C-alpha positions in Angstrom: 8.3 33.5 6.0 8.1 35.6 2.8 6.6 34.0 -0.3 7.5 35.4 -3.7 4.8 34.9 -6.3 4.3 36.7 -9.7 6.6 39.5 -8.7 4.9 40.2 -5.3 6.1 39.1 -1.8 3.6 37.7 0.6 4.4 37.6 4.3 3.0 34.1 5.2 3.9 34.4 8.9 1.7 37.4 9.4 -1.5 36.3 7.7 -4.2 33.9 8.8 -6.4 34.4 5.8 -7.4 31.0 4.3 -6.3 30.0 0.8 -9.9 28.8 0.2 -13.1 29.0 2.3 -16.3 27.1 1.6 -19.4 28.0 3.7 -22.5 25.8 3.1 -21.4 25.4 -0.5 -23.3 23.4 -3.1 -21.3 22.9 -6.3 -22.2 21.3 -9.7 -20.7 20.9 -13.1 -22.8 22.4 -15.9 -25.8 20.2 -16.7 -24.9 17.7 -14.0 -26.1 16.9 -10.4 -24.3 18.6 -7.5 -21.1 16.9 -6.4 -20.9 18.8 -3.1 -23.9 19.9 -0.9 -23.8 22.1 2.2 -20.0 21.8 2.2 -18.0 23.6 5.0 -14.2 23.7 4.7 -11.2 25.9 5.2 -7.8 25.5 3.7 -4.9 27.4 5.3 -1.4 28.0 4.0 1.1 25.7 5.6 -1.5 22.9 6.0 -1.9 19.6 4.0 -5.1 17.9 3.3 -5.7 14.3 2.0 -8.9 13.9 -0.1 -10.3 10.4 -0.9 -13.4 8.7 -2.0 -14.8 6.3 -4.7 -14.8 7.1 -8.4 -17.3 9.7 -9.3 -17.6 11.2 -5.8 -16.3 14.6 -6.8 -12.5 14.5 -5.9 -11.4 15.9 -9.3 -14.3 18.4 -9.4 -13.4 19.7 -5.9 -9.8 20.2 -7.0 -10.9 22.1 -10.0 -13.3 24.2 -7.9 -10.4 25.5 -5.9 -9.3 27.4 -9.0 -12.8 28.9 -9.4 -14.3 26.3 -11.8 -17.8 25.0 -11.6 -21.1 26.6 -10.5 -21.8 27.6 -6.9 -25.5 26.8 -6.5 -25.7 27.7 -2.8 -23.5 29.0 -0.1 -20.3 31.1 -0.3 -17.0 30.1 -1.9 -14.1 32.6 -1.3 -10.3 32.9 -1.5 -9.6 35.3 1.4 -5.8 35.4 0.9 -6.2 36.2 -2.8 -8.7 38.9 -1.9 -6.3 40.3 0.8 -3.4 40.5 -1.6 -5.6 41.6 -4.6 -4.7 38.5 -6.6 -6.8 35.9 -8.5 -6.9 32.3 -7.2 -5.2 31.0 -10.3 -2.2 33.4 -9.7 -1.5 31.8 -6.3 -2.6 28.2 -6.7 -1.5 25.4 -9.0 -3.4 22.3 -10.0 -1.6 19.1 -11.2 -4.5 16.9 -12.5 -4.2 13.2 -13.5 -4.1 14.2 -17.2 -3.3 17.5 -18.7 -2.5 19.2 -22.0 -0.6 22.5 -22.1 0.2 24.9 -24.9 3.9 23.9 -24.6 3.2 20.1 -24.7 0.0 18.5 -26.0 -0.2 14.8 -25.9 -2.8 14.9 -28.6 -0.1 16.0 -31.0 1.6 12.5 -30.7 0.7 8.8 -31.1 0.8 6.6 -28.1 3.5 4.3 -29.3 5.8 7.3 -30.0 7.5 6.8 -26.7 9.2 3.7 -28.1 10.1 5.1 -31.5 13.5 6.9 -31.2 13.5 8.7 -34.5 10.0 10.2 -34.1 10.6 11.0 -30.4 13.3 13.7 -30.9 10.7 16.4 -31.6 8.9 18.5 -28.9 10.2 20.0 -25.7 12.6 18.4 -23.3 11.7 17.9 -19.7 13.8 21.0 -18.7 12.3 23.1 -21.5 8.8 22.1 -20.3 9.5 22.7 -16.6 11.5 25.9 -17.0 15.0 26.5 -15.7 15.4 27.8 -12.2 16.7 26.6 -8.8 13.2 25.6 -7.6 12.7 23.4 -10.8 16.0 21.7 -10.3 15.1 20.8 -6.7 11.7 19.6 -7.8 13.1 17.4 -10.6 15.4 15.8 -8.0 12.4 15.2 -5.7 10.4 13.5 -8.4 13.4 11.5 -9.7 13.6 13.2 -13.1 16.8 15.2 -12.6 18.8 12.7 -14.7 16.2 13.0 -17.5 16.0 16.8 -17.8 17.3 16.7 -21.3 15.1 13.9 -22.5 12.1 14.7 -24.8 8.8 14.8 -23.0 7.2 12.4 -25.4 9.6 9.6 -24.5 8.6 9.6 -20.9 6.2 7.1 -19.4 2.7 8.3 -18.3 3.9 8.3 -14.7 7.0 10.2 -15.6 4.9 12.8 -17.5 2.8 13.3 -14.4 5.9 13.8 -12.3 7.2 16.3 -14.8 4.0 18.3 -14.5 4.3 18.2 -10.7 7.9 19.5 -11.0 6.8 22.3 -13.2 4.1 23.4 -10.8 6.5 23.1 -7.8 9.1 25.1 -9.7 6.6 28.0 -9.9 6.6 28.1 -6.1 2.8 28.4 -5.6 1.3 29.5 -2.3 -1.0 26.4 -2.6 -0.6 23.2 -4.6 -3.4 20.7 -5.6 -2.3 17.3 -6.9 -4.2 14.3 -8.0 -2.6 10.9 -7.1 1.1 12.0 -6.9 2.2 8.7 -5.4 0.6 6.4 -8.0 3.1 4.2 -9.7 6.1 5.2 -7.5 8.4 2.6 -6.0 9.2 2.9 -2.3 12.4 4.9 -2.7 10.8 7.4 -5.1 7.8 7.8 -2.8 9.9 8.5 0.2 11.9 11.2 -1.7 8.7 12.9 -2.9 7.0 12.7 0.5 10.0 14.3 2.3 10.1 17.1 -0.3 6.4 17.9 -0.1 6.6 17.8 3.7 9.4 20.3 3.7 7.5 22.6 1.3 4.4 22.5 3.6 6.6 23.3 6.6 7.8 26.3 4.6 4.3 27.6 4.3 2.9 26.0 1.1 -0.7 24.8 1.3 -1.2 21.3 -0.1 -4.3 19.3 -1.2 -3.7 15.7 -2.4 -6.2 13.2 -3.7 -5.5 9.5 -3.3 -6.2 6.2 -1.6 -6.3 5.9 2.2 -3.5 3.3 2.0 -1.2 5.9 0.3 -1.7 8.7 2.8 1.6 9.7 4.5 1.4 9.7 8.3 2.3 13.4 8.5 -0.9 14.4 6.6 -3.4 14.5 9.4 -6.2 16.5 7.8 -8.4 14.0 6.1 -11.5 14.7 3.8 -13.6 11.7 2.7 -16.1 12.3 -0.2 -18.9 10.0 -1.3 -19.4 6.4 -0.1 -20.0 2.9 -1.3 -19.1 -0.6 -0.1 -16.3 -2.8 -1.5 -17.3 -6.1 -3.2 -17.0 -8.8 -0.6 -15.7 -11.6 -2.8 -14.0 -12.5 -6.0 -14.5 -15.5 -8.3 -11.8 -18.0 -7.6 -9.5 -18.9 -10.5 -7.7 -22.2 -10.9 -5.4 -22.8 -13.9 -6.5 -25.6 -16.2 -4.8 -29.0 -16.3 -2.0 -29.4 -18.8 -4.1 -31.2 -21.3 -6.2 -30.6 -24.4 -3.9 -27.9 -25.7 -3.7 -26.0 -22.4 0.1 -26.4 -22.3 0.8 -24.6 -25.5 2.8 -21.3 -25.4 0.8 -18.1 -25.8 3.5 -15.5 -25.3 7.3 -16.1 -25.5 10.4 -14.0 -25.1 13.6 -15.7 -26.2 17.1 -14.2 -25.7 15.7 -10.7 -25.4 18.5 -8.1 -25.2 17.7 -4.3 -25.0 19.9 -1.4 -24.0 17.9 1.8 -24.5 20.1 4.9 -24.2 23.1 2.6 -23.6 21.6 1.2 -20.3 21.3 -2.6 -20.3 17.6 -3.3 -19.6 17.4 -6.9 -20.7 20.3 -9.3 -21.4 19.5 -12.7 -22.9 16.1 -12.6 -21.1 13.7 -15.5 -21.8 10.1 -16.1 -20.5 7.4 -18.5 -21.7 3.8 -18.0 -20.8 1.4 -20.8 -21.5 -2.3 -21.0 -22.2 -4.5 -20.4 -19.1 -1.7 -19.2 -16.9 -2.1 -16.1 -14.8 1.1 -14.1 -14.2 1.9 -11.1 -12.0 4.8 -9.0 -13.4 6.5 -7.1 -10.5 9.5 -4.8 -10.3 10.6 -1.2 -9.5 10.3 1.7 -11.8 12.8 1.3 -14.7 13.0 -2.4 -14.4 11.3 -3.0 -17.8 7.8 -4.0 -17.0 6.1 -1.6 -19.4 8.7 -2.4 -22.1 7.8 -6.1 -21.9 4.1 -5.3 -22.1 4.7 -3.0 -25.1 6.6 -5.8 -26.8 3.9 -8.3 -26.1 1.2 -6.0 -27.5 3.3 -5.1 -30.6 3.6 -1.4 -29.6 7.4 -1.5 -29.3 9.3 -1.4 -32.6 12.0 -3.8 -31.3 9.3 -6.5 -31.3 10.4 -7.2 -34.9 14.1 -7.3 -34.2 13.8 -9.6 -31.1 12.5 -13.1 -30.8 9.0 -12.4 -29.5 6.2 -14.9 -30.3 2.5 -14.7 -29.9 0.3 -17.8 -30.2 3.3 -19.8 -31.6 4.3 -17.4 -34.4 7.2 -15.0 -34.3 6.3 -11.4 -34.7 7.2 -10.1 -38.2 6.7 -13.5 -39.8 3.7 -12.5 -41.8 1.0 -12.7 -39.2 -2.1 -10.5 -39.5 -2.1 -7.6 -36.9 -5.9 -7.5 -37.0 -6.1 -11.3 -36.4 -3.9 -10.8 -33.3 -5.9 -7.9 -32.1 -9.0 -10.0 -32.0 -7.3 -12.3 -29.5 -5.8 -9.7 -27.2 -7.3 -7.4 -24.6 -5.0 -4.6 -23.4 -4.8 -1.9 -20.7 -1.8 0.4 -20.8 -1.2 3.9 -19.2 0.0 5.3 -22.5 -3.2 4.4 -24.4 -5.3 6.2 -21.7 -3.0 9.2 -21.6 -3.2 9.8 -25.4 -7.0 9.0 -25.6 -9.0 11.9 -27.0 -12.4 10.4 -27.8 -15.9 12.0 -27.5 -17.7 8.6 -27.4 -20.0 7.6 -24.5 -18.8 5.1 -22.0 -20.9 2.4 -23.7 -19.4 3.2 -27.1 -15.9 3.3 -25.7 -16.2 -0.2 -24.2 -17.7 -1.5 -27.4 -14.6 -0.4 -29.3 -12.8 -3.2 -27.4 -15.0 -5.6 -29.4 -14.7 -3.9 -32.8 -11.0 -2.7 -32.3 -12.1 0.6 -34.0 -12.5 3.9 -32.2 -15.8 4.7 -33.9 -19.3 4.2 -32.5 -21.5 1.2 -33.5 -20.5 -2.1 -34.9 -22.0 -4.3 -32.2 -25.4 -6.0 -32.1 -28.1 -5.7 -29.4 -26.9 -8.8 -27.5 -23.4 -7.4 -27.3 -24.7 -4.0 -26.3 -26.6 -5.5 -23.4 -23.5 -7.4 -22.3 -21.5 -4.1 -22.4 -24.1 -2.4 -20.2 -24.0 -5.4 -17.8 -20.1 -5.1 -17.6 -20.3 -1.4 -16.9 -22.8 -2.2 -14.1 -20.4 -4.7 -12.6 -17.8 -2.0 -12.4 -20.2 0.5 -10.8 -20.5 2.6 -14.0 -24.0 1.5 -15.1 -25.6 4.9 -14.5 -22.8 6.6 -16.5 -23.1 4.3 -19.6 -24.5 7.0 -21.8 -22.3 9.9 -20.5 -19.6 11.2 -22.8 -16.2 9.9 -21.9 -14.5 13.4 -21.5 -17.2 14.4 -19.0 -16.6 11.3 -16.8 -14.5 11.4 -13.6 -10.9 10.3 -14.1 -11.2 7.3 -11.8 -14.2 6.1 -13.8 -12.3 6.6 -17.1 -9.7 4.2 -15.9 -12.3 1.6 -15.2 -13.7 2.1 -18.7 -10.3 0.9 -20.2 -10.5 -2.3 -18.1 -14.0 -2.9 -19.3 -12.9 -2.3 -22.9 -10.2 -5.0 -22.5 -12.6 -7.5 -20.9 -15.5 -6.9 -23.4 -14.1 -9.1 -26.2 -13.4 -12.0 -23.7 -9.8 -12.2 -25.1 -7.5 -15.2 -25.2 -4.7 -13.1 -23.8 -5.2 -10.2 -21.4 -2.3 -7.7 -21.0 -2.8 -5.4 -18.0 0.0 -2.8 -17.5 -0.6 -1.1 -14.1 -4.4 -1.2 -14.7 -5.3 0.1 -11.2 -2.9 3.0 -11.1 -4.5 6.0 -9.5 -7.7 4.1 -8.5 -9.4 4.2 -5.1 -9.8 1.0 -3.1 -13.4 0.4 -4.1 -12.6 0.7 -7.8 -9.7 -1.7 -7.5 -12.0 -4.3 -5.7 -14.6 -3.9 -8.4 -11.9 -4.4 -11.1 -10.4 -7.4 -9.5 -13.8 -9.0 -9.1 -14.7 -8.3 -12.8 -11.5 -9.9 -14.0 -12.2 -13.1 -12.0 -15.8 -13.3 -13.3 -15.1 -12.4 -16.9 -12.0 -14.4 -17.9 -12.6 -18.0 -19.1 -10.7 -21.0 -17.9 -8.3 -21.0 -20.9 -7.6 -17.2 -20.8 -4.0 -16.2 -20.3 -3.4 -13.1 -18.0 -0.3 -11.0 -17.5 -0.6 -8.1 -15.2 2.2 -5.7 -14.2 2.0 -3.8 -10.9 4.1 -2.2 -8.1 1.7 -3.7 -5.5 1.2 -7.5 -5.4 -1.9 -6.9 -3.3 -3.6 -5.5 -6.5 -3.3 -8.8 -8.3 -6.6 -10.7 -8.8 -7.3 -13.7 -6.7 -5.8 -16.8 -8.4 -2.6 -15.2 -9.7 0.0 -17.6 -8.3 2.8 -17.2 -10.8 5.2 -14.2 -10.3 7.9 -12.7 -12.5 10.0 -10.1 -10.7 12.3 -7.9 -12.7 15.4 -6.2 -11.3 16.9 -2.8 -12.2 20.1 -2.6 -14.3 
């Protein structure tokens, strides 16, 4: 087949030149140890590869290296097809990382609650303006379930929808090779099948594909499998049993009464009520668009409708004169939006410590607290990275940092919105074990997820939301 790219036509049927060729390659980031040693690999157009491994094993760095980044310490790294057609790798390949800023849309220009604030969310590009307008973009938007949102401002999208918009933009440019980190994270079954079918068709049409993800997420049609790093899964979790209904343990911690919301005219909640009591552990389940993140944002006070609806924390209705800072001391939170908009140059230890101080500045904790933070990072497999700057940490490890931050203060209420999204199996097991060990008997937990298997041991209460 002929492939049009940057004004030139490539005859993909008559070339056997690899998109990328690694021969005995040792690669390293500047100032860091090598993440690949003696690595031999060939990536051909029209083939799909699945790359997996624990946090910090080099998955993201390998993806970046395919565009020419990082230092080759030994061996030969080449792009034969680009050489044959007198092109640069970046002209033929596209990378869709877990997080990204572009000149057209930079998350750092916004605040993380802006998704929920209608008046402030009308600025910035729409999905279609960001992706570009052509036939390939329309097909890609349909494949990632964003066709109906093409005129919606980018800043109003969830973190998962933003990643899918970036994927649609890359697919719309019709690259010869596509590299994607965790494209199936956070998708419900119908969305996943649609995207799988579309990517399979693109590969059959000659596009090369490299995907990072968990083994459990690998589609059956991707038979080329690359495993980086190693590490064993924790073998057990601390069992959790809810306290008896005595001594104040039956008192409500989080309440929704008669909640009614219809964003954009679509009824999301109608006279919805839910009471969560002290010491209860709840799993919040539902498909994309069912309102899980909206409920979590209301609970955390990030959604402006929290003051128009009857939402109560620790017995007091929001907006009745309560101190926001007093509430923050009692709540630990993980939300994709917070991670997406984070732009902090603190070390991992300093980042986790901000969960205790509720201020994104270094310091403010004593020696005993610092030792406990180091221990917590060690439990999550991040002990050796404790003094590494957050931006220089692998994306999988960054997501564990936010869980550590929420656990560090030993909160009375822990709100986890898709905390394991995009994590490998080992990191999920470490996170579940840490939750079981760290939460006290009277701590209340609410965790949203697409996959009930991710819920910590001891979560026996389930709330399932529908769509529409």
